[in-house]
N, C-alpha and C positions, 0 to 999 in steps of 0.2 A: 921802423926801418923798412926803407924800402926795399924790394925783394927784386926790383929791376935798375937800370940807368937812369936817371931822371932826363928828360927830354924836354926843352921849350914848348910849353902850350900857346902862351900868349904874352904880350907887352901891355902895361898898363901902366899909369902915369903917376902912382903915387907906391911909396911903401905900403899905406893904411891897404890902399885899393889892393894890393897883393896881398895883404895880411885875409883882408875879408874875404875874397876869393879862393886861397887856400884853407879857409876854415870853410866855406861850403864845400867845397871838395873834399874836405875832411868829414865833412858830417855824411859823405855816400860813400865813405871807406875808400876815396882815392888819398894815396899818399901826396902832397905837393908843397911846394919852398919857393920861397922869392928870394932872387937874386936882383941884387944891386939896391939904389936907392939910400943910400947907408951915407950922411953926410950930417956934420955938427951942424948946419944951416937947414930950416927949413924951404927946400927950393926943388922943386917939381923937378922930378927926372924921370927917364924911362927905367921902368922897375920890370923884371922879367918872371913870368910866373912858370914853373916847371914841377911835371907830373912823371910818376914812371911810367916809361917806357909802353908797357904791356897795356896800361890803361889809361894812354892817351886819348884813344877812340872815344871811351866811356866818357871821358872829362870834355872832350868837345862838343859831345851831344848833350852833354849836364848843361853846359855855356850857351848853345842854342836854344835848349827848352827852358832854361832861364830868362834870355832875351827876347824869347815870343809863347808864351805860357798857354796860348791856344792852338800852335803847332803842335802836329800830332806827334811822337818819337818818330826818330828815324828820318822826318820830314826834309828834305834838299834843299826846300827852301826857305829854311828857317835862317 
């Protein structure tokens, strides 16, 4: 159960990709959810990943670290 409002973190191209990202964030204790991408047809479309407002910075750092595992934590170049 979120302790603060959910805010947008990023857009991904499919619901599956969003659910994978939510699982990754959840593994770090960050509450996240997906919004969008619900259709009876397998059409790609934007899916929004939401996180708790008070953990949004942590979530962004985690995404940056996952994108560039060689970058030190907090590196603005990531």
